[in-house]
PAVOKE-739051 format. One record per residue: x, y, z of N, C-alpha, C in turn. Coordinates in pm, whole numbers, padded with zeros to 5 digits, always signed. Example, Ala and Ser with C-alpha at 12.3 -4.5 7.8 and 13.67 -1.06 7.14 Angstrom:
BEGIN
+01319-00569+00780+01230-00450+00780+01320-00330+00780+01285-00225+00708+01367-00106+00714+01290+00003+00787
//
This chain:
BEGIN
+03122-12803+03752+03124-12893+03853+03046-12993+03831+02954-13047+03713+02911-13155+03728+02967-13272+03702+03067-13224+03583+03152-13305+03512+03246-13381+03693+03328-13312+03755+03357-13359+03890+03283-13436+03944+03176-13373+03981+03113-13485+04092+03068-13629+03994+03083-13679+03894+03097-13786+03886+03210-13884+03883+03320-13804+03953+03429-13895+04016+03399-13967+04134+03436-14107+04124+03406-14165+04288+03519-14247+04327+03562-14233+04461+03659-14270+04515+03585-14356+04639+03655-14517+04578+03573-14609+04706+03725-14646+04786+03733-14596+04925+03835-14667+04999+03783-14798+05026+03936-14851+05054+03875-15047+05120+03963-15058+05199+03903-15126+05305+03996-15193+05398+03985-15308+05412+04048-15411+05526+04053-15521+05514+03874-15592+05563+03840-15519+05687+03681-15552+05738+03707-15590+05925+03569-15559+05950+03560-15643+06082+03414-15707+06133+03429-15729+06221+03285-15816+06280+03242-15708+06319+03127-15761+06341+02988-15637+06370+02985-15588+06514+03029-15711+06596+03021-15702+06723+03125-15783+06784+03202-15772+06886+03301-15877+06946+03197-15947+07036+03146-16081+06951+03048-16180+07009+03113-16258+06924+03133-16388+06973+03137-16531+06892+03067-16579+06764+02919-16512+06802+02882-16528+06677+02898-16460+06527+02897-16336+06606+02957-16202+06488+03121-16287+06442+03181-16295+06467+03333-16336+06477+03287-16454+06405+03221-16531+06411+03209-16712+06332+03173-16633+06190+03053-16534+06182+03046-16483+06066+03130-16472+05966+03220-16353+06056+03322-16247+05975+03431-16374+05939+03512-16406+06012+03615-16502+06000+03563-16634+05876+03432-16654+05862+03396-16773+05761+03423-16695+05635+03386-16570+05627+03379-16510+05492+03548-16483+05485+03605-16444+05569+03749-16419+05554+03845-16493+05556+03823-16629+05605+03912-16756+05535+03816-16848+05440+03738-16785+05394+03693-16883+05268+03753-16819+05153+03796-16698+05153+03854-16652+05037+03975-16734+04989+03993-16768+04903+04097-16841+04820+04210-16766+04802+04193-16665+04807+04305-16556+04803+04414-16541+04926+04348-16551+05056+04410-16584+05159+04449-16711+05190+04407-16769+05206+04397-16950+05200+04403-17023+05084+04516-17010+04985+04600-17107+04915+04578-17280+04973+04494-17367+04921+04516-17489+04934+04366-17571+04871+04423-17680+04858+04280-17768+04827+04170-17735+04899+04076-17676+04806+03944-17625+04897+03836-17718+04960+03843-17833+04899+03790-17944+04989+03814-17997+05128+03966-18000+05111+04038-18024+05224+04019-17882+05364+04021-17763+05289+04005-17638+05364+03869-17605+05441+03784-17677+05331+03652-17638+05371+03619-17739+05500+03669-17856+05497+03637-17929+05594+03707-17868+05764+03852-17832+05725+03894-17786+05828+03875-17679+05907+03786-17563+05801+03738-17474+05861+03630-17477+05897+03516-17527+05853+03377-17521+05901+03387-17631+06024+03471-17775+06048+03453-17877+06116+03536-17793+06272+03672-17737+06213+03739-17755+06372+03764-17573+06370+03827-17495+06251+03830-17352+06323+03744-17261+06345+03616-17288+06307+03516-17213+06324+03419-17273+06442+03486-17350+06495+03414-17438+06599+03514-17362+06742+03590-17315+06747+03710-17302+06827+03778-17162+06808+03788-17124+06733+03861-16955+06682+03774-16831+06717+03644-16849+06704+03573-16738+06745+03550-16663+06896+03528-16794+06970+03533-16771+07123+03645-16709+07139+03767-16722+07124+03872-16670+07119+03919-16544+07086+03873-16506+06954+03911-16401+06875+03787-16293+06967+03641-16323+07013+03560-16221+07011+03620-16189+07159+03666-16247+07286+03762-16226+07387+03826-16113+07366+03941-16125+07257+04047-16062+07207+03991-15908+07171+03873-15922+07030+03811-15810+07009+03768-15710+07121+03680-15761+07222+03640-15714+07331+03730-15626+07411+03850-15680+07426+03961-15591+07521+03974-15447+07398+03963-15470+07262+04022-15315+07211+03864-15256+07154+03737-15300+07188+03635-15234+07134+03600-15108+07186+03537-15020+07095+03536-14902+07170+03375-14863+07163+03326-14762+07212+03171-14728+07189+03131-14664+07038+03212-14641+06929+03213-14602+06820+03230-14748+06728+03249-14872+06807+03251-15022+06735+03398-15069+06712+03439-15102+06640+03587-15192+06662+03684-15055+06595+03827-15056+06639+03903-14930+06615+03906-14926+06468+03913-15044+06386+03982-15028+06202+03827-14953+06154+03700-15009+06221+03582-14892+06162+03546-14751+06202+03620-14718+06348+03624-14614+06396+03682-14533+06262+03832-14551+06279+03928-14477+06195+03911-14463+06087+03874-14560+06020+03836-14579+05861+03708-14490+05812+03642-14489+05924+03515-14322+05922+03551-14228+05910+03681-14200+05996+03701-14083+06031+03808-14083+05868+03869-14125+05816+03956-14109+05722+03862-14061+05599+03747-14168+05588+03615-14137+05444+03588-13960+05476+03566-13946+05611+03488-13812+05618+03590-13666+05596+03698-13704+05641+03806-13608+05661+03861-13587+05478+03865-13722+05390+03894-13727+05254+03793-13655+05161+03671-13653+05215+03574-13627+05149+03559-13479+05160+03561-13417+05344+03585-13273+05324+03724-13222+05270+03835-13285+05239+03894-13229+05127+03893-13214+04999+03799-13294+04925+03811-13308+04800+03638-13227+04745+03536-13227+04869+03430-13149+04839+03401-13184+04768+03306-13148+04637+03260-13115+04473+03311-13228+04401+03467-13188+04425+03554-13260+04335+03537-13406+04340+03490-13498+04414+03485-13647+04402+03376-13665+04566+03331-13792+04513+03250-13840+04595+03348-13972+04634+03320-13969+04821+03414-14071+04858+03350-14196+04960+03347-14282+04940+03289-14400+05005+03389-14471+05054+03321-14553+05159+03413-14658+05245+03328-14831+05248+03432-14872+05200+03392-15006+05166+03508-15119+05266+03447-15257+05278+03516-15350+05377+03516-15469+05305+03639-15561+05276+03650-15639+05198+03589-15778+05238+03549-15776+05390+03494-15852+05464+03396-15791+05581+03241-15841+05573+03169-15766+05659+03111-15645+05610+03067-15528+05689+03008-15430+05652+03065-15289+05672+03046-15212+05602+02996-15200+05484+03072-15275+05393+03002-15367+05244+03035-15422+05152+03100-15343+05021+03181-15385+04974+03255-15365+04852+03106-15318+04761+02997-15416+04737+02898-15397+04670+02796-15266+04708+02793-15276+04844+02733-15118+04856+02814-15019+04881+02934-15030+04845+03017-14879+04811+02999-14868+04690+03020-14940+04576+03014-14943+04456+02869-14862+04419+02795-14920+04474+02629-14902+04453+02623-14740+04515+02625-14718+04610+02636-14566+04655+02697-14493+04557+02836-14511+04492+02886-14427+04403+02833-14408+04235+02774-14543+04269+02675-14564+04110+02539-14496+04143+02483-14456+04255+02359-14379+04260+02421-14247+04229+02518-14186+04288+02555-14067+04270+02585-14019+04155+02585-14095+04020+02599-14091+03907+02775-14062+03872+02845-14123+03952+02980-14148+03968+03011-14259+03820+03099-14175+03721+03127-14278+03607+03263-14307+03574+03336-14265+03655+03453-14243+03721+03540-14323+03840+03549-14397+03855+03580-14466+03994+03711-14516+03983+03761-14455+04098+03921-14491+04151+03909-14559+04322+03931-14694+04262+03939-14776+04373+04071-14740+04483+04066-14801+04613+04188-14733+04671+04190-14800+04797+04263-14928+04801+04244-15036+04887+04354-14969+05020+04349-14964+05126+04423-14892+05200+04555-14984+05260+04602-15048+05169+04727-15156+05208+04839-15078+05153+04917-15008+05206+05070-14946+05157+05126-15055+05071+05126-15159+05121+05194-15267+05028+05119-15365+04976+05130-15385+04862+05067-15486+04812+05100-15626+04818+04992-15701+04819+05020-15880+04848+04830-15895+04777+04863-16021+04738+04763-16074+04667+04649-16134+04759+04681-16111+04890+04578-16187+04987+04501-16049+05029+04523-15949+05025+04507-15799+05061+04455-15714+04915+04524-15648+04886+04508-15601+04746+04414-15678+04622+04508-15776+04604+04462-15868+04471+04316-15952+04469+04298-15950+04647+04186-16000+04659+04021-15872+04628+04092-15754+04717+04019-15655+04652+03938-15655+04510+04074-15674+04439+04040-15668+04300+03945-15755+04272+03960-15900+04308+03827-15993+04281+03712-15942+04317+03696-15904+04427+03556-15840+04454+03521-15735+04357+03592-15639+04352+03536-15547+04276+03483-15609+04116+03568-15716+04055+03551-15731+03959+03409-15875+03964+03403-15926+04093+03257-15968+04126+03162-15897+04079+03160-15768+04124+03022-15675+04137+03021-15601+03993+03114-15560+03938+03099-15485+03830+03058-15589+03697+03101-15736+03726+03053-15797+03624+02891-15844+03580+02859-15767+03720+02666-15804+03702+02605-15634+03667+02670-15555+03618+02668-15419+03607+02625-15410+03403+02572-15331+03364+02503-15347+03254+02649-15233+03195+02620-15136+03284+02722-15027+03246+02803-14997+03309+02989-15080+03277+03081-15059+03381+03183-14952+03356+03178-14877+03456+03250-14675+03497+03386-14715+03461+03461-14637+03421+03585-14606+03379+03655-14629+03547+03728-14707+03540+03819-14759+03708+03930-14764+03669+03973-14738+03804+04144-14717+03806+04144-14738+03945+04264-14833+04002+04275-14887+04114+04472-14856+04158+04452-14791+04291+04586-14803+04337+04658-14935+04373+04714-14993+04379+04784-15117+04388+04877-15101+04518+04947-15010+04503+05021-14987+04627+05044-14878+04644+05104-14798+04771+05196-14661+04836+05315-14669+04900+05321-14776+04867+05463-14800+04990+05567-14752+04993+05648-14679+04886+05735-14583+04865+05696-14453+04837+05581-14393+04858+05536-14276+04828+05594-14145+04913+05672-14057+04898+05728-13980+04971+05612-13895+05100+05443-13894+05044+05428-13850+05145+05392-13973+05275+05363-14068+05218+05303-14176+05308+05449-14169+05437+05563-14171+05336+05680-14191+05406+05725-14102+05516+05697-13980+05488+05728-13849+05565+05609-13872+05675+05482-13929+05640+05416-13885+05785+05391-14014+05850+05486-14172+05827+05523-14195+05880+05648-14197+05994+05740-14090+05954+05864-14041+05989+05800-13917+06120+05720-13859+06088+05674-13760+06145+05599-13825+06294+05552-13921+06275+05451-14012+06398+05567-14054+06469+05694-14109+06405+05791-14137+06494+05873-14072+06577+05897-13928+06509+05972-13831+06572+05879-13746+06692+05737-13739+06627+05665-13689+06757+05668-13796+06873+05672-13890+06877+05645-14026+06973+05798-13991+07066+05915-13992+06955+06020-13969+07068+06043-13860+07119+05954-13729+07067+05968-13596+07144+05875-13616+07297+05775-13682+07309+05733-13734+07452+05805-13851+07514+05831-13964+07464+05883-14079+07503+06024-14067+07502+06089-14002+07446+06275-14027+07427+06269-14141+07319+06425-14159+07282+06439-14294+07156+06457-14394+07256+06412-14511+07227+06431-14665+07293+06536-14696+07218+06582-14812+07301+06748-14894+07223+06714-14913+07055+06589-14968+07048+06561-15003+06896+06455-14965+06859+06420-14934+06700+06296-14917+06666+06272-15018+06568+06133-15169+06621+06106-15273+06543+06013-15189+06430+05993-15231+06326+05916-15205+06204+05825-15334+06187+05746-15355+06240+05671-15522+06259+05536-15501+06148+05535-15565+06032+05459-15592+05925+05386-15754+05935+05244-15705+05893+05171-15839+05907+05227-15946+05833+05235-16088+05820+05269-16161+05760+05229-16247+05635+05291-16295+05545+05179-16389+05477+05312-16522+05444+05225-16642+05410+05279-16747+05369+05419-16730+05334+05520-16782+05342+05655-16769+05254+05647-16842+05142+05546-16906+05104+05516-17000+05002+05479-16861+04905+05394-16791+04921+05322-16700+04859+05425-16596+04785+05517-16575+04873+05610-16474+04841+05708-16560+04749+05752-16675+04758+05840-16770+04672+05791-16751+04498+05607-16764+04488+05548-16784+04379+05509-16617+04360+05585-16512+04406+05621-16377+04328+05494-16291+04372+05476-16300+04519+05382-16202+04578+05490-16118+04612+05495-15971+04551+05563-15880+04580+05567-15841+04728+05513-15858+04843+05469-15810+04955+05618-15784+05071+05689-15868+05031+05797-15848+05125+05907-15753+05108+05906-15755+04937+05979-15625+04874+05934-15488+04920+05797-15491+04902+05749-15379+04959+05740-15307+05074+05758-15395+05190+05751-15400+05357+05930-15347+05347+06034-15437+05275+06180-15366+05294+06204-15241+05229+06124-15245+05143+06141-15086+05100+06091-14947+05168+05981-15019+05238+05898-14906+05318+06026-14916+05414+06067-15011+05504+06146-14983+05618+06302-14916+05575+06313-14928+05482+06441-14862+05411+06424-14723+05420+06320-14680+05339+06305-14547+05356+06274-14478+05448+06167-14537+05544+06137-14461+05688+06293-14454+05768+06356-14548+05765+06486-14570+05824+06620-14452+05755+06576-14467+05674+06642-14344+05620+06628-14189+05644+06460-14160+05647+06446-14025+05655+06471-14005+05830+06448-14100+05895+06487-14105+06050+06622-14067+06094+06714-14110+05980+06856-14081+06000+06910-14239+06089+06861-14316+06102+06899-14441+06185+07004-14510+06103+07077-14531+06232+07158-14635+06153+07160-14798+06174+07222-14870+06083+07170-15030+06071+07159-15096+06163+07191-15061+06295+07167-15133+06395+07085-15083+06508+06987-14966+06475+06898-14906+06544+06744-14898+06469+06734-15006+06418+06628-15054+06338+06616-15202+06309+06482-15245+06299+06495-15378+06243+06339-15433+06187+06338-15551+06113+06230-15523+06039+06179-15700+06088+06019-15684+06088+06026-15809+06147+05841-15848+06085+05801-15971+06104+05648-16008+06058+05596-16123+06148+05443-16072+06166+05357-16078+06249+05227-16153+06216+05134-16209+06295+04998-16274+06290+05001-16382+06201+05137-16450+06251+05137-16569+06121+05000-16645+06198+04953-16736+06127+04876-16878+06132+04895-16987+06071+04849-17092+06117+04881-17204+06081+05020-17285+06109+05042-17378+06047+05190-17441+06102+05305-17427+05941+05251-17378+05833+05360-17365+05739+05423-17217+05776+05551-17251+05731+05672-17124+05735+05585-16996+05685+05590-16877+05770+05557-16751+05705+05708-16642+05655+05645-16556+05680+05764-16480+05611+05869-16453+05753+06009-16435+05732+06055-16454+05876+06166-16307+05869+06204-16266+05971+06156-16291+06106+06037-16281+06170+06011-16353+06297+05889-16318+06366+05903-16229+06436+05779-16120+06431+05804-16041+06589+05793-16106+06711+05728-16197+06747+05711-16265+06871+05850-16311+06884+05960-16365+06834+06106-16425+06817+06149-16301+06856+06197-16211+06764+06305-16111+06779+06289-16023+06912+06118-16005+06954+06120-15959+07055+06164-16040+07206+06108-16152+07195+06161-16263+07307+06309-16276+07324+06380-16275+07165+06530-16282+07175+06629-16148+07244+06549-16037+07208+06604-15902+07251+06578-15886+07411+06475-15901+07458+06470-15949+07591+06571-16011+07685+06607-16134+07609+06712-16177+07684+06855-16149+07700+06850-16069+07533+06994-16027+07533+07011-15900+07640+06905-15858+07713+06899-15739+07789+06900-15580+07692+06798-15641+07622+06771-15520+07567+06682-15433+07634+06660-15298+07670+06587-15258+07796+06450-15179+07703+06464-15146+07630+06365-15048+07564+06342-15095+07406+06233-15060+07343+06219-15092+07201+06072-15016+07169+06057-14946+07090+05999-14876+07012+05892-14969+06846+05776-14998+06859+05735-15069+06767+05659-14996+06679+05661-14983+06530+05547-14933+06464+05529-15041+06369+05441-15019+06327+05364-15137+06206+05296-15049+06055+05381-15024+05996+05410-14936+05921+05321-15010+05785+05248-15127+05758+05150-15185+05714+05013-15175+05703+05006-15109+05851+04827-15075+05868+04819-14950+05892+04700-14899+05794+04648-14793+05792+04601-14726+05917+04526-14794+05977+04450-14806+06087+04478-14884+06197+04450-14838+06325+04466-14957+06459+04385-15044+06449+04386-15165+06479+04280-15269+06478+04334-15392+06582+04327-15482+06574+04328-15576+06695+04442-15612+06676+04531-15640+06549+04661-15690+06539+04779-15569+06594+04715-15490+06592+04812-15329+06646+04827-15351+06805+04665-15328+06850+04612-15286+06956+04635-15401+07078+04605-15526+07023+04618-15634+07158+04741-15696+07072+04740-15774+06937+04883-15845+06923+05006-15759+06939+05005-15657+06913+05154-15570+06949+05183-15523+07066+05068-15454+07160+05070-15363+07277+05038-15465+07407+04960-15600+07383+04959-15723+07495+05028-15826+07452+05009-15890+07367+05084-16031+07353+05225-16021+07342+05267-15900+07227+05426-15922+07210+05470-15833+07294+05419-15747+07378+05465-15663+07517+05479-15818+07582+05405-15900+07637+05443-15942+07740+05568-16074+07697+05568-16078+07577+05697-16184+07500+05832-16102+07547+05835-15984+07480+05947-15886+07565+05972-15883+07703+05866-15853+07773+05870-15805+07914+05906-15931+08004+05871-16045+07968+05887-16171+08044+06008-16235+08012+06093-16162+07913+06180-16246+07882+06313-16145+07908+06275-16032+07982+06377-15940+08055+06391-15832+08025+06314-15797+07884+06294-15645+07839+06201-15564+07987+06243-15465+07961+06165-15359+08070+06059-15256+08003+06045-15209+07887+05953-15145+07848+05917-15195+07669+05822-15165+07620+05782-15202+07471+05701-15062+07460+05673-14951+07382+05608-14834+07363+05582-14881+07208+05444-14886+07209+05405-14916+07058+05348-14745+07033+05407-14719+06866+05369-14613+06830+05241-14639+06719+05139-14533+06723+05017-14550+06693+05009-14541+06539+04927-14603+06488+04939-14601+06294+04877-14459+06271+04896-14473+06137+04872-14306+06138+04722-14244+06152+04592-14357+06132+04492-14324+06163+04414-14247+06088+04356-14137+06140+04295-13982+06061+04415-13866+06095+04549-13902+06115+04581-13802+06169+04612-13697+05992+04632-13580+06044+04633-13442+05934+04713-13508+05831+04820-13547+05859+04939-13527+05740+04933-13694+05681+04865-13760+05745+04789-13913+05695+04690-13889+05562+04591-13784+05623+04475-13735+05532+04555-13695+05412+04690-13590+05454+04727-13501+05300+04813-13589+05252+04857-13722+05272+04936-13815+05200+04862-13865+05125+04765-13923+05167+04605-13984+05073+04595-13923+05026+04561-13773+05054+04512-13700+04900+04619-13658+04808+04718-13673+04831+04822-13663+04748+04842-13814+04622+04821-13919+04698+04828-14040+04625+04715-14030+04537+04596-14010+04561+04456-13993+04490+04456-13878+04381+04526-13772+04416+04511-13682+04339+04606-13692+04219+04747-13771+04226+04804-13802+04092+04752-13929+04043+04637-14014+04067+04595-14116+04025+04457-14058+03923+04412-13984+03979+04291-13868+03908+04314-13764+03795+04464-13774+03782+04493-13689+03691+04425-13715+03540+04364-13584+03489+04299-13608+03367+04164-13650+03392+04137-13699+03483+03975-13687+03548+03912-13532+03588+04037-13478+03668+03961-13385+03677+04058-13244+03617+03941-13148+03583+03984-13054+03501+03993-12921+03550
//
């Protein structure tokens, strides 16, 4: 039992501001947008743009958006991430210690690793909860892990999950959430799978993210038995003026509304928990695009969050990775 207790699992996600206020958003956005993995451009030019323009304008607007989704337990992302951590800890019991960390904000990557170190974990599995790999997310997490561990005298045995976009249990959990939605609301005219975007330039330079997104969408549509004209893939959350992965979610929904489509179901398979990008960007902003263009109903299918079948899927992914560590 002592040998098993030395296994640590560090769940990571993007992060969240401490509060839905302009000052908290300024701190969070400065850390997030200062990451060279997130914004790849001349650092001096970007520093001027970020500190002299963006951080003087964007925090107030972002704070209003966060206020619209904030809960008594904090941001939705933090709320559901903590539930995932607790449920996975319950699943593994004494086999492993499960901690939570955020790439930006608190709890930090450093604090998560230090908690596992304090528990005597000499074998640590890093699990970024991004189903599809991107250098902007999973790659950046690896950078943060390395920055911490290079200061340690003893570096633990380390493994890292870089994606689970095509894992059967993950796809099955997604399919179950869609079917449960259809049982309650009926099936819409079309299912839109909306993923977070990245600049097109990143993909052209070798980021496999769009390939992973397409694989997830294809596997999900196949499991649901959908025909080619019954589902569609798009990308949301673009920032700046350069081209991002297309088609854009906002453009698709606007076009469908103008073409007379009545109802659309939207699922965001790239988000392991609900957050601002799903609860505000999809259910408010993009719903408005669809309705104002002539559509009647946009129904959002919630992220998997801490649903039991999602927890079981994450557990299976972890179990495959720690084979050989558990006897």
